[in-house]
A tleap script that builds the chain and sets N, CA, C and O, in Angstrom:
source leaprc.protein.ff14SB
mol = sequence {
  NMET TYR GLU PRO ILE ARG THR LYS SER VAL
  HIE ALA LEU ALA ASP THR ALA ASP PHE PRO
  HIE ARG SER ARG GLU GLU GLU LEU ASN ILE
  GLN LEU ALA GLY HIE LEU SER ALA LEU LEU
  ALA VAL THR ASP GLU LEU GLY LEU ASP GLU
  ALA ALA GLU SER ILE ALA GLY GLN ILE ALA
  ARG LEU ARG GLY ALA PRO PRO ALA ARG HIE
  ALA GLY LEU THR GLY ALA ASP PRO ALA ALA
  LEU HIE ARG ARG ALA LEU ALA LEU ALA GLY
  ARG ALA LEU VAL VAL ALA ALA SER ARG ALA
  ASP THR ALA ALA ALA ILE LEU SER ALA GLU
  ARG MET ASP ALA HIE THR ALA ALA LEU HIE
  GLU PRO HIE LEU VAL SER ALA CHIE
}
set mol.1.N position { 37.664 -31.015 22.072 }
set mol.1.CA position { 36.436 -31.616 21.879 }
set mol.1.C position { 35.869 -31.239 20.530 }
set mol.1.O position { 35.398 -32.134 19.828 }
set mol.2.N position { 35.875 -30.015 20.121 }
set mol.2.CA position { 35.419 -29.577 18.831 }
set mol.2.C position { 36.650 -29.138 18.000 }
set mol.2.O position { 37.642 -28.613 18.507 }
set mol.3.N position { 36.506 -29.392 16.711 }
set mol.3.CA position { 37.561 -28.915 15.827 }
set mol.3.C position { 37.343 -27.488 15.505 }
set mol.3.O position { 36.225 -27.099 15.167 }
set mol.4.N position { 38.410 -26.646 15.596 }
set mol.4.CA position { 38.198 -25.246 15.294 }
set mol.4.C position { 37.714 -24.985 13.855 }
set mol.4.O position { 38.016 -25.783 12.968 }
set mol.5.N position { 37.006 -23.942 13.610 }
set mol.5.CA position { 36.517 -23.566 12.313 }
set mol.5.C position { 37.749 -22.958 11.538 }
set mol.5.O position { 38.389 -22.020 12.014 }
set mol.6.N position { 38.036 -23.500 10.392 }
set mol.6.CA position { 39.182 -23.067 9.634 }
set mol.6.C position { 38.857 -22.191 8.441 }
set mol.6.O position { 39.750 -21.624 7.811 }
set mol.7.N position { 37.595 -22.086 8.138 }
set mol.7.CA position { 37.198 -21.268 6.973 }
set mol.7.C position { 36.461 -20.046 7.446 }
set mol.7.O position { 35.921 -20.033 8.553 }
set mol.8.N position { 36.429 -19.032 6.638 }
set mol.8.CA position { 35.773 -17.796 6.949 }
set mol.8.C position { 34.251 -18.053 6.898 }
set mol.8.O position { 33.779 -18.958 6.211 }
set mol.9.N position { 33.547 -17.269 7.610 }
set mol.9.CA position { 32.069 -17.303 7.601 }
set mol.9.C position { 31.569 -16.959 6.196 }
set mol.9.O position { 32.205 -16.190 5.475 }
set mol.10.N position { 30.470 -17.511 5.828 }
set mol.10.CA position { 29.883 -17.167 4.572 }
set mol.10.C position { 29.510 -15.700 4.521 }
set mol.10.O position { 29.486 -15.100 3.446 }
set mol.11.N position { 29.217 -15.113 5.680 }
set mol.11.CA position { 28.917 -13.749 5.773 }
set mol.11.C position { 30.170 -12.847 5.506 }
set mol.11.O position { 30.069 -11.757 4.942 }
set mol.12.N position { 31.274 -13.331 5.916 }
set mol.12.CA position { 32.514 -12.586 5.667 }
set mol.12.C position { 32.931 -12.730 4.209 }
set mol.12.O position { 33.534 -11.816 3.647 }
set mol.13.N position { 32.615 -13.873 3.585 }
set mol.13.CA position { 32.984 -14.101 2.229 }
set mol.13.C position { 32.170 -13.264 1.205 }
set mol.13.O position { 32.665 -12.879 0.145 }
set mol.14.N position { 30.935 -13.014 1.570 }
set mol.14.CA position { 30.075 -12.271 0.687 }
set mol.14.C position { 30.519 -10.832 0.628 }
set mol.14.O position { 30.578 -10.149 1.650 }
set mol.15.N position { 30.822 -10.383 -0.530 }
set mol.15.CA position { 31.182 -9.008 -0.745 }
set mol.15.C position { 29.872 -8.177 -0.892 }
set mol.15.O position { 29.066 -8.461 -1.778 }
set mol.16.N position { 29.676 -7.223 -0.084 }
set mol.16.CA position { 28.408 -6.474 -0.115 }
set mol.16.C position { 28.211 -5.740 -1.416 }
set mol.16.O position { 27.075 -5.422 -1.766 }
set mol.17.N position { 29.278 -5.457 -2.153 }
set mol.17.CA position { 29.092 -4.804 -3.420 }
set mol.17.C position { 28.486 -5.687 -4.505 }
set mol.17.O position { 28.051 -5.198 -5.547 }
set mol.18.N position { 28.464 -6.972 -4.250 }
set mol.18.CA position { 27.927 -7.964 -5.211 }
set mol.18.C position { 26.427 -7.969 -5.148 }
set mol.18.O position { 25.788 -8.457 -6.080 }
set mol.19.N position { 25.850 -7.468 -4.134 }
set mol.19.CA position { 24.352 -7.543 -3.952 }
set mol.19.C position { 23.730 -6.164 -4.132 }
set mol.19.O position { 24.233 -5.167 -3.614 }
set mol.20.N position { 22.647 -6.127 -4.862 }
set mol.20.CA position { 21.982 -4.864 -5.054 }
set mol.20.C position { 21.306 -4.415 -3.732 }
set mol.20.O position { 20.675 -5.239 -3.069 }
set mol.21.N position { 21.419 -3.192 -3.358 }
set mol.21.CA position { 20.803 -2.722 -2.171 }
set mol.21.C position { 19.896 -1.531 -2.554 }
set mol.21.O position { 20.222 -0.746 -3.445 }
set mol.22.N position { 18.772 -1.425 -1.867 }
set mol.22.CA position { 17.856 -0.333 -2.145 }
set mol.22.C position { 18.040 0.701 -1.000 }
set mol.22.O position { 18.369 0.359 0.136 }
set mol.23.N position { 17.824 1.898 -1.343 }
set mol.23.CA position { 17.885 2.984 -0.353 }
set mol.23.C position { 16.564 2.934 0.444 }
set mol.23.O position { 15.604 2.274 0.047 }
set mol.24.N position { 16.550 3.638 1.553 }
set mol.24.CA position { 15.316 3.727 2.333 }
set mol.24.C position { 14.193 4.323 1.526 }
set mol.24.O position { 13.045 3.890 1.621 }
set mol.25.N position { 14.532 5.328 0.721 }
set mol.25.CA position { 13.569 5.971 -0.148 }
set mol.25.C position { 12.896 4.967 -1.138 }
set mol.25.O position { 11.679 4.971 -1.323 }
set mol.26.N position { 13.714 4.145 -1.734 }
set mol.26.CA position { 13.251 3.109 -2.661 }
set mol.26.C position { 12.357 2.090 -1.935 }
set mol.26.O position { 11.320 1.694 -2.465 }
set mol.27.N position { 12.744 1.675 -0.755 }
set mol.27.CA position { 11.921 0.738 0.031 }
set mol.27.C position { 10.568 1.369 0.391 }
set mol.27.O position { 9.529 0.714 0.306 }
set mol.28.N position { 10.594 2.658 0.797 }
set mol.28.CA position { 9.338 3.311 1.101 }
set mol.28.C position { 8.457 3.473 -0.088 }
set mol.28.O position { 7.236 3.357 0.014 }
set mol.29.N position { 9.071 3.746 -1.246 }
set mol.29.CA position { 8.352 3.881 -2.504 }
set mol.29.C position { 7.618 2.542 -2.793 }
set mol.29.O position { 6.438 2.545 -3.145 }
set mol.30.N position { 8.305 1.442 -2.645 }
set mol.30.CA position { 7.742 0.108 -2.937 }
set mol.30.C position { 6.591 -0.146 -1.927 }
set mol.30.O position { 5.510 -0.594 -2.310 }
set mol.31.N position { 6.836 0.139 -0.675 }
set mol.31.CA position { 5.761 -0.058 0.353 }
set mol.31.C position { 4.539 0.817 0.116 }
set mol.31.O position { 3.407 0.344 0.226 }
set mol.32.N position { 4.747 2.037 -0.197 }
set mol.32.CA position { 3.635 2.915 -0.451 }
set mol.32.C position { 2.863 2.534 -1.733 }
set mol.32.O position { 1.635 2.623 -1.751 }
set mol.33.N position { 3.538 2.126 -2.764 }
set mol.33.CA position { 2.878 1.641 -3.997 }
set mol.33.C position { 2.119 0.389 -3.648 }
set mol.33.O position { 1.035 0.180 -4.194 }
set mol.34.N position { 2.603 -0.429 -2.801 }
set mol.34.CA position { 1.848 -1.696 -2.436 }
set mol.34.C position { 0.586 -1.391 -1.705 }
set mol.34.O position { -0.472 -1.939 -2.016 }
set mol.35.N position { 0.685 -0.492 -0.704 }
set mol.35.CA position { -0.544 -0.122 0.053 }
set mol.35.C position { -1.587 0.563 -0.878 }
set mol.35.O position { -2.789 0.311 -0.792 }
set mol.36.N position { -1.063 1.437 -1.767 }
set mol.36.CA position { -2.020 2.092 -2.666 }
set mol.36.C position { -2.620 1.106 -3.685 }
set mol.36.O position { -3.765 1.273 -4.104 }
set mol.37.N position { -1.847 0.080 -4.084 }
set mol.37.CA position { -2.384 -0.934 -4.991 }
set mol.37.C position { -3.486 -1.743 -4.310 }
set mol.37.O position { -4.502 -2.036 -4.941 }
set mol.38.N position { -3.318 -2.102 -3.076 }
set mol.38.CA position { -4.317 -2.782 -2.336 }
set mol.38.C position { -5.587 -1.924 -2.202 }
set mol.38.O position { -6.715 -2.376 -2.400 }
set mol.39.N position { -5.316 -0.622 -1.844 }
set mol.39.CA position { -6.491 0.345 -1.776 }
set mol.39.C position { -7.167 0.433 -3.127 }
set mol.39.O position { -8.393 0.517 -3.188 }
set mol.40.N position { -6.420 0.417 -4.198 }
set mol.40.CA position { -7.008 0.529 -5.504 }
set mol.40.C position { -7.936 -0.689 -5.781 }
set mol.40.O position { -9.015 -0.525 -6.350 }
set mol.41.N position { -7.524 -1.867 -5.389 }
set mol.41.CA position { -8.384 -3.055 -5.613 }
set mol.41.C position { -9.717 -2.916 -4.857 }
set mol.41.O position { -10.775 -3.223 -5.405 }
set mol.42.N position { -9.662 -2.466 -3.630 }
set mol.42.CA position { -10.865 -2.298 -2.813 }
set mol.42.C position { -11.730 -1.204 -3.398 }
set mol.42.O position { -12.955 -1.320 -3.445 }
set mol.43.N position { -11.059 -0.104 -3.859 }
set mol.43.CA position { -11.825 1.065 -4.433 }
set mol.43.C position { -12.515 0.624 -5.727 }
set mol.43.O position { -13.678 0.958 -5.955 }
set mol.44.N position { -11.819 -0.108 -6.553 }
set mol.44.CA position { -12.423 -0.623 -7.763 }
set mol.44.C position { -13.662 -1.523 -7.440 }
set mol.44.O position { -14.679 -1.474 -8.132 }
set mol.45.N position { -13.535 -2.315 -6.398 }
set mol.45.CA position { -14.649 -3.187 -6.056 }
set mol.45.C position { -15.806 -2.377 -5.522 }
set mol.45.O position { -16.958 -2.749 -5.746 }
set mol.46.N position { -15.554 -1.303 -4.837 }
set mol.46.CA position { -16.636 -0.439 -4.373 }
set mol.46.C position { -17.256 0.382 -5.514 }
set mol.46.O position { -18.288 1.020 -5.308 }
set mol.47.N position { -16.657 0.383 -6.700 }
set mol.47.CA position { -17.162 1.131 -7.793 }
set mol.47.C position { -16.942 2.590 -7.735 }
set mol.47.O position { -17.692 3.363 -8.332 }
set mol.48.N position { -15.921 2.994 -7.023 }
set mol.48.CA position { -15.628 4.437 -6.916 }
set mol.48.C position { -14.607 4.816 -7.930 }
set mol.48.O position { -13.414 4.904 -7.640 }
set mol.49.N position { -15.084 5.040 -9.126 }
set mol.49.CA position { -14.225 5.260 -10.297 }
set mol.49.C position { -13.327 6.438 -10.264 }
set mol.49.O position { -12.164 6.340 -10.655 }
set mol.50.N position { -13.840 7.592 -9.794 }
set mol.50.CA position { -13.031 8.825 -9.732 }
set mol.50.C position { -11.901 8.597 -8.718 }
set mol.50.O position { -10.744 8.894 -9.016 }
set mol.51.N position { -12.206 8.093 -7.571 }
set mol.51.CA position { -11.176 7.808 -6.563 }
set mol.51.C position { -10.183 6.844 -7.070 }
set mol.51.O position { -8.981 7.029 -6.875 }
set mol.52.N position { -10.653 5.780 -7.738 }
set mol.52.CA position { -9.756 4.740 -8.282 }
set mol.52.C position { -8.780 5.358 -9.268 }
set mol.52.O position { -7.606 4.988 -9.271 }
set mol.53.N position { -9.229 6.291 -10.109 }
set mol.53.CA position { -8.327 6.933 -11.081 }
set mol.53.C position { -7.239 7.749 -10.372 }
set mol.53.O position { -6.085 7.774 -10.800 }
set mol.54.N position { -7.627 8.405 -9.293 }
set mol.54.CA position { -6.660 9.241 -8.525 }
set mol.54.C position { -5.610 8.288 -7.910 }
set mol.54.O position { -4.416 8.583 -7.956 }
set mol.55.N position { -6.025 7.205 -7.364 }
set mol.55.CA position { -5.120 6.247 -6.726 }
set mol.55.C position { -4.204 5.649 -7.807 }
set mol.55.O position { -2.994 5.539 -7.610 }
set mol.56.N position { -4.778 5.274 -8.920 }
set mol.56.CA position { -3.978 4.686 -10.013 }
set mol.56.C position { -2.933 5.689 -10.518 }
set mol.56.O position { -1.828 5.292 -10.886 }
set mol.57.N position { -3.267 6.966 -10.538 }
set mol.57.CA position { -2.314 7.980 -10.931 }
set mol.57.C position { -1.075 8.079 -9.980 }
set mol.57.O position { 0.070 8.242 -10.402 }
set mol.58.N position { -1.402 7.969 -8.679 }
set mol.58.CA position { -0.303 7.967 -7.688 }
set mol.58.C position { 0.597 6.753 -7.853 }
set mol.58.O position { 1.822 6.857 -7.792 }
set mol.59.N position { -0.043 5.576 -8.067 }
set mol.59.CA position { 0.731 4.338 -8.215 }
set mol.59.C position { 1.585 4.424 -9.414 }
set mol.59.O position { 2.752 4.036 -9.361 }
set mol.60.N position { 1.054 4.928 -10.532 }
set mol.60.CA position { 1.826 5.125 -11.771 }
set mol.60.C position { 3.032 6.043 -11.579 }
set mol.60.O position { 4.108 5.800 -12.126 }
set mol.61.N position { 2.830 7.114 -10.783 }
set mol.61.CA position { 3.910 8.044 -10.481 }
set mol.61.C position { 4.998 7.313 -9.681 }
set mol.61.O position { 6.185 7.476 -9.963 }
set mol.62.N position { 4.613 6.539 -8.721 }
set mol.62.CA position { 5.649 5.833 -7.856 }
set mol.62.C position { 6.356 4.707 -8.590 }
set mol.62.O position { 7.555 4.493 -8.413 }
set mol.63.N position { 5.598 3.984 -9.422 }
set mol.63.CA position { 6.185 2.809 -10.087 }
set mol.63.C position { 6.720 3.129 -11.490 }
set mol.63.O position { 7.524 2.379 -12.044 }
set mol.64.N position { 6.274 4.225 -12.042 }
set mol.64.CA position { 6.702 4.560 -13.393 }
set mol.64.C position { 5.934 3.783 -14.458 }
set mol.64.O position { 6.323 3.773 -15.626 }
set mol.65.N position { 4.860 3.142 -14.061 }
set mol.65.CA position { 3.966 2.386 -14.992 }
set mol.65.C position { 2.597 2.305 -14.353 }
set mol.65.O position { 2.458 2.315 -13.130 }
set mol.66.N position { 1.572 2.225 -15.219 }
set mol.66.CA position { 0.239 2.133 -14.713 }
set mol.66.C position { 0.020 0.799 -13.939 }
set mol.66.O position { 0.591 -0.226 -14.308 }
set mol.67.N position { -0.802 0.820 -12.874 }
set mol.67.CA position { -1.029 -0.357 -12.123 }
set mol.67.C position { -1.923 -1.364 -12.744 }
set mol.67.O position { -2.745 -1.029 -13.597 }
set mol.68.N position { -1.786 -2.592 -12.341 }
set mol.68.CA position { -2.773 -3.640 -12.730 }
set mol.68.C position { -4.091 -3.343 -11.958 }
set mol.68.O position { -4.093 -2.957 -10.789 }
set mol.69.N position { -5.150 -3.541 -12.658 }
set mol.69.CA position { -6.423 -3.233 -11.992 }
set mol.69.C position { -7.134 -4.478 -11.499 }
set mol.69.O position { -6.845 -5.584 -11.955 }
set mol.70.N position { -8.060 -4.305 -10.572 }
set mol.70.CA position { -8.805 -5.395 -9.946 }
set mol.70.C position { -9.616 -6.116 -11.085 }
set mol.70.O position { -10.312 -5.505 -11.897 }
set mol.71.N position { -9.464 -7.396 -11.061 }
set mol.71.CA position { -10.040 -8.210 -12.159 }
set mol.71.C position { -11.516 -8.565 -11.938 }
set mol.71.O position { -12.267 -8.723 -12.901 }
set mol.72.N position { -11.934 -8.690 -10.667 }
set mol.72.CA position { -13.323 -9.153 -10.463 }
set mol.72.C position { -13.826 -8.783 -9.104 }
set mol.72.O position { -13.058 -8.276 -8.286 }
set mol.73.N position { -15.057 -9.008 -8.833 }
set mol.73.CA position { -15.703 -8.677 -7.592 }
set mol.73.C position { -15.706 -9.884 -6.654 }
set mol.73.O position { -15.923 -11.020 -7.074 }
set mol.74.N position { -15.464 -9.611 -5.392 }
set mol.74.CA position { -15.475 -10.679 -4.373 }
set mol.74.C position { -16.844 -10.886 -3.769 }
set mol.74.O position { -17.107 -11.921 -3.158 }
set mol.75.N position { -17.682 -9.951 -3.928 }
set mol.75.CA position { -19.015 -10.019 -3.313 }
set mol.75.C position { -19.001 -9.737 -1.856 }
set mol.75.O position { -19.938 -10.087 -1.140 }
set mol.76.N position { -17.922 -9.088 -1.385 }
set mol.76.CA position { -17.819 -8.742 0.066 }
set mol.76.C position { -18.843 -7.668 0.446 }
set mol.76.O position { -19.304 -6.878 -0.379 }
set mol.77.N position { -19.170 -7.686 1.739 }
set mol.77.CA position { -20.070 -6.663 2.291 }
set mol.77.C position { -19.474 -5.281 2.114 }
set mol.77.O position { -18.310 -5.068 2.451 }
set mol.78.N position { -20.269 -4.307 1.578 }
set mol.78.CA position { -19.729 -2.932 1.425 }
set mol.78.C position { -19.088 -2.342 2.687 }
set mol.78.O position { -18.060 -1.668 2.617 }
set mol.79.N position { -19.691 -2.599 3.802 }
set mol.79.CA position { -19.140 -2.055 5.033 }
set mol.79.C position { -17.751 -2.633 5.307 }
set mol.79.O position { -16.832 -1.918 5.706 }
set mol.80.N position { -17.617 -3.955 5.081 }
set mol.80.CA position { -16.326 -4.542 5.251 }
set mol.80.C position { -15.296 -4.017 4.282 }
set mol.80.O position { -14.126 -3.866 4.634 }
set mol.81.N position { -15.719 -3.737 3.065 }
set mol.81.CA position { -14.794 -3.125 2.099 }
set mol.81.C position { -14.395 -1.721 2.481 }
set mol.81.O position { -13.242 -1.336 2.283 }
set mol.82.N position { -15.326 -0.935 3.029 }
set mol.82.CA position { -15.003 0.415 3.462 }
set mol.82.C position { -14.045 0.351 4.649 }
set mol.82.O position { -13.117 1.156 4.723 }
set mol.83.N position { -14.249 -0.603 5.598 }
set mol.83.CA position { -13.306 -0.741 6.724 }
set mol.83.C position { -11.930 -1.155 6.247 }
set mol.83.O position { -10.927 -0.654 6.755 }
set mol.84.N position { -11.861 -2.047 5.294 }
set mol.84.CA position { -10.595 -2.470 4.672 }
set mol.84.C position { -9.894 -1.270 4.009 }
set mol.84.O position { -8.699 -1.052 4.210 }
set mol.85.N position { -10.659 -0.492 3.212 }
set mol.85.CA position { -10.111 0.622 2.549 }
set mol.85.C position { -9.607 1.680 3.497 }
set mol.85.O position { -8.560 2.289 3.275 }
set mol.86.N position { -10.366 1.895 4.562 }
set mol.86.CA position { -9.955 2.828 5.586 }
set mol.86.C position { -8.612 2.417 6.224 }
set mol.86.O position { -7.736 3.258 6.426 }
set mol.87.N position { -8.458 1.123 6.537 }
set mol.87.CA position { -7.208 0.659 7.078 }
set mol.87.C position { -6.031 0.822 6.082 }
set mol.87.O position { -4.943 1.255 6.462 }
set mol.88.N position { -6.272 0.467 4.814 }
set mol.88.CA position { -5.242 0.587 3.826 }
set mol.88.C position { -4.830 2.040 3.583 }
set mol.88.O position { -3.649 2.346 3.422 }
set mol.89.N position { -5.819 2.918 3.561 }
set mol.89.CA position { -5.556 4.332 3.377 }
set mol.89.C position { -4.691 4.869 4.550 }
set mol.89.O position { -3.808 5.707 4.365 }
set mol.90.N position { -4.978 4.364 5.723 }
set mol.90.CA position { -4.247 4.758 6.945 }
set mol.90.C position { -2.786 4.304 6.840 }
set mol.90.O position { -1.870 5.068 7.142 }
set mol.91.N position { -2.581 3.062 6.412 }
set mol.91.CA position { -1.208 2.594 6.167 }
set mol.91.C position { -0.485 3.412 5.145 }
set mol.91.O position { 0.673 3.787 5.331 }
set mol.92.N position { -1.196 3.700 4.018 }
set mol.92.CA position { -0.534 4.506 2.992 }
set mol.92.C position { -0.206 5.908 3.521 }
set mol.92.O position { 0.832 6.472 3.177 }
set mol.93.N position { -1.062 6.455 4.331 }
set mol.93.CA position { -0.803 7.803 4.899 }
set mol.93.C position { 0.506 7.777 5.776 }
set mol.93.O position { 1.334 8.684 5.688 }
set mol.94.N position { 0.655 6.754 6.587 }
set mol.94.CA position { 1.809 6.652 7.429 }
set mol.94.C position { 3.107 6.617 6.611 }
set mol.94.O position { 4.073 7.315 6.920 }
set mol.95.N position { 3.103 5.796 5.572 }
set mol.95.CA position { 4.279 5.669 4.716 }
set mol.95.C position { 4.506 6.971 3.905 }
set mol.95.O position { 5.630 7.459 3.781 }
set mol.96.N position { 3.421 7.496 3.372 }
set mol.96.CA position { 3.574 8.762 2.646 }
set mol.96.C position { 4.070 9.900 3.518 }
set mol.96.O position { 4.813 10.755 3.036 }
set mol.97.N position { 3.702 9.938 4.723 }
set mol.97.CA position { 4.203 10.961 5.605 }
set mol.97.C position { 5.691 10.730 5.962 }
set mol.97.O position { 6.456 11.688 6.068 }
set mol.98.N position { 6.097 9.447 6.146 }
set mol.98.CA position { 7.453 9.163 6.445 }
set mol.98.C position { 8.379 9.443 5.307 }
set mol.98.O position { 9.572 9.648 5.532 }
set mol.99.N position { 7.882 9.463 4.078 }
set mol.99.CA position { 8.743 9.760 2.919 }
set mol.99.C position { 8.489 11.159 2.376 }
set mol.99.O position { 8.965 11.545 1.308 }
set mol.100.N position { 7.702 11.911 3.179 }
set mol.100.CA position { 7.356 13.333 2.847 }
set mol.100.C position { 6.744 13.478 1.419 }
set mol.100.O position { 7.053 14.413 0.679 }
set mol.101.N position { 5.861 12.501 1.075 }
set mol.101.CA position { 5.182 12.543 -0.203 }
set mol.101.C position { 3.803 13.264 0.000 }
set mol.101.O position { 2.813 12.630 0.364 }
set mol.102.N position { 3.777 14.500 -0.226 }
set mol.102.CA position { 2.568 15.292 0.096 }
set mol.102.C position { 1.385 14.879 -0.751 }
set mol.102.O position { 0.274 14.817 -0.224 }
set mol.103.N position { 1.550 14.594 -2.025 }
set mol.103.CA position { 0.442 14.193 -2.929 }
set mol.103.C position { -0.179 12.904 -2.409 }
set mol.103.O position { -1.399 12.815 -2.271 }
set mol.104.N position { 0.624 11.937 -2.129 }
set mol.104.CA position { 0.130 10.655 -1.662 }
set mol.104.C position { -0.544 10.773 -0.287 }
set mol.104.O position { -1.563 10.138 -0.019 }
set mol.105.N position { 0.053 11.599 0.569 }
set mol.105.CA position { -0.487 11.805 1.922 }
set mol.105.C position { -1.906 12.436 1.833 }
set mol.105.O position { -2.854 11.997 2.485 }
set mol.106.N position { -1.990 13.488 0.990 }
set mol.106.CA position { -3.283 14.130 0.845 }
set mol.106.C position { -4.344 13.150 0.301 }
set mol.106.O position { -5.460 13.079 0.814 }
set mol.107.N position { -3.964 12.397 -0.751 }
set mol.107.CA position { -4.873 11.420 -1.308 }
set mol.107.C position { -5.286 10.399 -0.210 }
set mol.107.O position { -6.478 10.133 -0.055 }
set mol.108.N position { -4.377 9.855 0.511 }
set mol.108.CA position { -4.663 8.914 1.553 }
set mol.108.C position { -5.601 9.475 2.628 }
set mol.108.O position { -6.544 8.805 3.051 }
set mol.109.N position { -5.338 10.684 3.055 }
set mol.109.CA position { -6.142 11.335 4.043 }
set mol.109.C position { -7.581 11.567 3.489 }
set mol.109.O position { -8.558 11.381 4.214 }
set mol.110.N position { -7.693 11.959 2.250 }
set mol.110.CA position { -9.027 12.174 1.615 }
set mol.110.C position { -9.788 10.766 1.563 }
set mol.110.O position { -10.989 10.689 1.821 }
set mol.111.N position { -9.057 9.727 1.234 }
set mol.111.CA position { -9.692 8.422 1.133 }
set mol.111.C position { -10.149 7.964 2.517 }
set mol.111.O position { -11.214 7.361 2.645 }
set mol.112.N position { -9.346 8.247 3.567 }
set mol.112.CA position { -9.758 7.906 4.928 }
set mol.112.C position { -11.007 8.641 5.297 }
set mol.112.O position { -11.909 8.042 5.884 }
set mol.113.N position { -11.110 9.928 4.979 }
set mol.113.CA position { -12.297 10.684 5.307 }
set mol.113.C position { -13.500 10.150 4.553 }
set mol.113.O position { -14.587 10.057 5.123 }
set mol.114.N position { -13.333 9.797 3.282 }
set mol.114.CA position { -14.468 9.319 2.460 }
set mol.114.C position { -14.959 7.965 2.993 }
set mol.114.O position { -16.167 7.736 3.045 }
set mol.115.N position { -14.067 7.081 3.383 }
set mol.115.CA position { -14.483 5.769 3.878 }
set mol.115.C position { -15.085 5.857 5.293 }
set mol.115.O position { -15.999 5.108 5.638 }
set mol.116.N position { -14.565 6.766 6.084 }
set mol.116.CA position { -15.177 7.031 7.391 }
set mol.116.C position { -16.557 7.544 7.249 }
set mol.116.O position { -17.454 7.096 7.963 }
set mol.117.N position { -16.769 8.458 6.366 }
set mol.117.CA position { -18.100 8.985 6.107 }
set mol.117.C position { -19.040 7.925 5.575 }
set mol.117.O position { -20.205 7.865 5.968 }
set mol.118.N position { -18.526 7.072 4.664 }
set mol.118.CA position { -19.361 6.003 4.090 }
set mol.118.C position { -19.806 4.961 5.215 }
set mol.118.O position { -20.905 4.408 5.179 }
set mol.119.N position { -18.913 4.752 6.162 }
set mol.119.CA position { -19.253 3.852 7.236 }
set mol.119.C position { -20.310 4.439 8.166 }
set mol.119.O position { -20.929 3.685 8.917 }
set mol.120.N position { -20.539 5.719 8.150 }
set mol.120.CA position { -21.537 6.316 8.957 }
set mol.120.C position { -22.849 6.544 8.263 }
set mol.120.O position { -23.760 7.139 8.838 }
set mol.121.N position { -22.971 6.067 6.993 }
set mol.121.CA position { -24.182 6.142 6.269 }
set mol.121.C position { -25.175 5.201 6.853 }
set mol.121.O position { -24.768 4.110 7.253 }
set mol.122.N position { -26.479 5.519 6.946 }
set mol.122.CA position { -27.481 4.715 7.598 }
set mol.122.C position { -27.587 3.268 7.072 }
set mol.122.O position { -27.810 2.344 7.854 }
set mol.123.N position { -27.430 3.076 5.774 }
set mol.123.CA position { -27.599 1.701 5.247 }
set mol.123.C position { -26.367 0.808 5.555 }
set mol.123.O position { -26.434 -0.411 5.396 }
set mol.124.N position { -25.277 1.403 5.983 }
set mol.124.CA position { -24.100 0.592 6.352 }
set mol.124.C position { -23.950 0.365 7.850 }
set mol.124.O position { -23.234 -0.540 8.278 }
set mol.125.N position { -24.626 1.187 8.643 }
set mol.125.CA position { -24.477 1.089 10.078 }
set mol.125.C position { -24.852 -0.199 10.657 }
set mol.125.O position { -24.203 -0.666 11.592 }
set mol.126.N position { -25.923 -0.837 10.125 }
set mol.126.CA position { -26.352 -2.098 10.645 }
set mol.126.C position { -25.385 -3.244 10.242 }
set mol.126.O position { -25.488 -4.329 10.814 }
set mol.127.N position { -24.439 -3.044 9.268 }
set mol.127.CA position { -23.546 -4.054 8.895 }
set mol.127.C position { -22.315 -4.168 9.747 }
set mol.127.O position { -21.477 -5.040 9.514 }
set mol.128.N position { -22.184 -3.283 10.755 }
set mol.128.CA position { -20.976 -3.365 11.677 }
set mol.128.C position { -21.001 -4.602 12.427 }
set mol.128.O position { -20.104 -4.855 13.231 }
savepdb mol mol.pdb
quit
């Protein structure tokens, strides 16, 4: 009923040495730098310059080059920005811990604490 397949699968034909592969460490580096870059954008928008410089330093260490900075303001609610930053810092902490990056883990934990505290400030409580 069906004609048998006479050629090798494209998967068998592809020599794995022809394709670049990243190590788990490299993949985690990329993921951590991405989470920190997103956190940097929110931190810049919140106007937290000292924290932004610390985050930018970690990104530069991971990528080997300084990060692109946030170009403009979105006008988002500060409470929403703090919630977003808290989530991003949490993601960065998970990745930093999995790759045993103490500096990035400490920075992420500090940012989580700062954004949690900011969310409990009286002028932001009504924005929940």
